[in-house]
C-alpha positions, 0 to 999 in steps of 0.5 A, spaced: 372 835 482 369 839 477 370 837 470 371 843 465 370 843 458 371 848 453 367 849 446 370 853 441 364 855 436 357 857 439 353 854 433 348 849 433 354 843 433 357 846 439 351 848 443 348 841 442 355 838 445 354 843 451 347 840 452 349 833 452 355 834 456 351 837 461 346 831 462 352 826 462 356 830 467 352 832 474 357 837 476 361 840 470 363 847 468 362 849 460 365 855 457 363 857 450 368 861 446 366 865 440 370 870 435 364 874 435 360 878 440 354 874 437 353 867 438 349 861 434 354 861 428 350 858 422 343 860 425 345 867 425 349 867 419 347 861 415 340 861 415 336 865 410 333 872 412 326 870 410 327 864 414 326 868 420 322 862 424 328 857 423 332 862 427 328 861 433 331 854 434 336 858 438 332 859 443 334 852 447 341 855 446 339 861 449 337 857 455 343 853 455 348 860 455 343 863 461 345 857 466 350 858 472 355 853 470 356 855 462 360 861 461 360 865 454 367 868 452 364 872 446 369 876 442 374 871 443 378 868 437 382 862 439 388 863 435 388 870 436 387 872 443 388 865 446 391 859 443 388 852 442 394 849 446 393 854 452 385 851 452 388 844 452 392 846 458 387 849 462 381 844 460 379 837 461 377 837 454 376 842 448 371 841 443 372 844 436 365 846 433 368 851 428 364 849 422 366 849 415 364 856 413 369 857 408 368 856 400 371 851 396 373 853 389 371 852 382 378 851 379 376 854 372 379 860 369 376 867 370 374 865 378 378 871 380 375 876 376 371 881 380 364 879 381 365 872 383 363 870 390 363 864 394 356 863 397 359 863 404 361 871 403 354 872 399 350 869 404 354 873 409 353 879 406 346 879 406 346 876 413 350 882 416 356 877 417 362 882 420 367 879 415 363 881 409 359 887 411 364 890 405 363 885 400 358 890 396 357 885 390 356 887 383 349 887 381 348 891 376 349 886 370 344 883 366 344 877 370 347 873 376 349 865 375 349 861 382 353 855 381 350 849 385 343 845 386 342 845 393 338 849 398 344 854 399 343 856 391 336 856 392 336 861 398 341 866 394 336 866 388 330 866 392 333 872 396 335 876 389 328 875 386 324 877 392 321 884 392 321 888 399 314 887 400 316 879 400 322 880 405 318 885 410 318 879 415 325 878 414 331 880 418 335 881 411 341 886 412 339 893 410 345 894 406 343 888 402 336 890 402 337 897 399 342 894 394 337 888 391 332 893 390 336 898 386 339 892 382 337 892 375 338 884 373 333 881 369 335 874 369 337 869 375 341 862 373 342 856 377 346 851 374 347 844 376 352 839 373 347 833 375 340 832 374 334 833 378 334 826 382 341 828 384 339 835 386 341 837 394 335 841 395 329 839 399 321 840 397 320 846 402 325 850 399 324 848 392 316 850 393 318 857 396 319 859 389 313 857 386 309 864 387 314 870 387 311 876 386 316 879 380 319 872 378 317 867 374 321 860 374 323 857 368 324 849 368 325 845 361 321 839 362 325 835 357 331 835 363 326 832 368 326 825 368 319 821 368 320 818 375 325 817 381 329 810 381 329 805 386 336 806 387 335 811 392 333 809 400 326 809 401 326 816 405 330 819 400 326 817 394 320 820 397 324 827 398 326 826 390 319 824 388 316 831 392 322 835 388 320 832 381 313 834 382 314 841 384 319 841 378 314 839 374 309 844 376 314 849 375 315 847 368 308 848 367 307 855 369 307 861 364 308 868 367 311 872 361 309 878 364 314 878 370 320 882 370 325 877 372 326 870 370 329 864 374 332 859 370 333 852 373 338 848 369 341 841 370 346 838 366 351 844 366 358 844 368 362 851 369 368 851 364 370 858 364 368 865 367 368 870 362 370 877 362 376 883 362 376 887 369 370 884 371 365 878 370 361 879 363 358 872 362 359 864 364 361 858 359 358 852 361 359 845 358 353 840 357 353 834 361 350 827 362 349 823 368 352 816 368 352 811 374 351 817 378 357 821 375 356 828 371 360 826 364 362 832 359 359 832 352 363 837 349 358 841 348 358 848 351 354 855 351 355 862 354 350 866 358 351 873 359 351 875 367 355 880 371 356 876 377 357 869 379 356 866 386 359 859 387 355 854 392 359 848 391 361 846 398 365 848 404 371 846 408 374 847 415 379 852 417 381 850 424 385 854 429 392 850 430 396 846 426 391 840 426 391 834 421 386 834 416 382 829 412 379 833 406 376 839 408 375 836 415 379 835 421 382 828 421 378 825 427 376 818 430 368 818 432 370 825 434 376 824 437 382 828 434 388 827 439 390 828 447 384 832 450 381 835 443 375 833 440 371 835 434 363 836 432 359 838 427 361 840 420 368 840 422 368 833 424 363 830 418 363 835 413 357 840 411 351 835 411 344 835 414 340 840 417 341 844 423 337 838 427 342 833 424 348 836 429 344 834 435 345 826 435 352 827 432 354 832 438 351 827 443 355 821 440 361 825 441 359 827 448 359 819 449 366 818 447 368 824 451 364 821 457 368 814 456 375 818 456 375 824 461 374 825 468 375 831 472 383 833 473 383 840 477 385 844 471 383 852 472 378 852 466 375 859 464 378 862 470 385 861 468 384 863 461 380 869 463 386 871 467 390 870 460 385 874 456 386 880 461 393 880 461 392 881 453 387 886 454 382 882 450 375 885 450 370 879 453 363 879 451 359 876 456 352 873 455 348 878 459 352 883 455 350 880 448 343 880 450 343 888 451 346 888 444 340 883 441 335 888 445 338 894 441 338 890 434 330 889 435 329 896 438 333 899 431 328 895 426 324 899 421 319 898 416 316 892 419 322 888 420 323 884 426 330 886 427 336 890 424 342 886 426 349 890 427 353 888 421 360 890 424 363 888 431 365 895 432 357 897 432 356 891 437 361 893 442 359 901 441 352 898 444 356 896 450 362 901 451 359 907 448 
């Protein structure tokens, strides 16, 4: 008999899991379920548009989805078109790879004001995520504050700082590119509760803001430590030392004639977002790091801004009624319950880079191989019959390839692709 697996989510974790299962089971059938017509999740919607080469990591996943024993159920949402229970009924194992694409809240006054956006929503807006096409963020104020000191926060600041010429080889959404070009902000602010040694960004991303055509980066040298302590593991310490070197280079720059400033401020914790009907500023409190924790000092200061983007972490919202452990699905080495498993950010939290998901998914595939054998279930054929009864529009992988070709064909101005920002536009390519 053929072992049948369903993977819910076509991002890196799900696709790495598919590759691992194909190696472990000589004869198996894998069906990948994705709520959008477009596959690859975080690679398409989370990677910064000016990191276009990073998106090429999806090439190996394209090859997987082209295999005869791998099916693609695009435009099928588990929980809407088919239930998680139904998938478990028809497959030998179901693997949740739904990510953690939901913003955590700051939990401070003013967070509900117009002009406050989570990084998932804001990044989704400039990456043509269908859920955020209509975000239309306020970019007409004096500045934009980004809360967080990780790569996502850097991505947001960098994209807002770049000129159209600097973004020409990106696939930024046309609506976002137009809004950023028309914006009149002069100050970008990135705030972190802790210091440079605790920052989550990497040298590659940090180094990209050294030479921006219209933006000078401001770093207060008084906030930079003299060295990186030995308390960090050797490899991590090396990363921190590279970061510190770049931050010192940025602190030494002097480019007063550039029209936009990007202020990297450490030891500052948001206390309140200020404004009436919309964001008008942000109040922060100075902190100091004690035993790795940010401790409040009681000293506050205000910065005038017209928008706030929070990049402070993410949590999972899985289909079905499942036990949670913090922001992730409760699991034991990837096993959830019955024939249900979880991989990626939904399993371990939003940590690591895209390749980090490889060994994580392979470990869970090993757990599955020890527990699961073929049982003669109906698999994708049975679910396809259910979806037909419900008039669900399934997008196959060959159909998605037609949409992808149309995105390349509609690109203008030197951009490699102009992505369709709505599901309706994607389906219109196929259905007219």
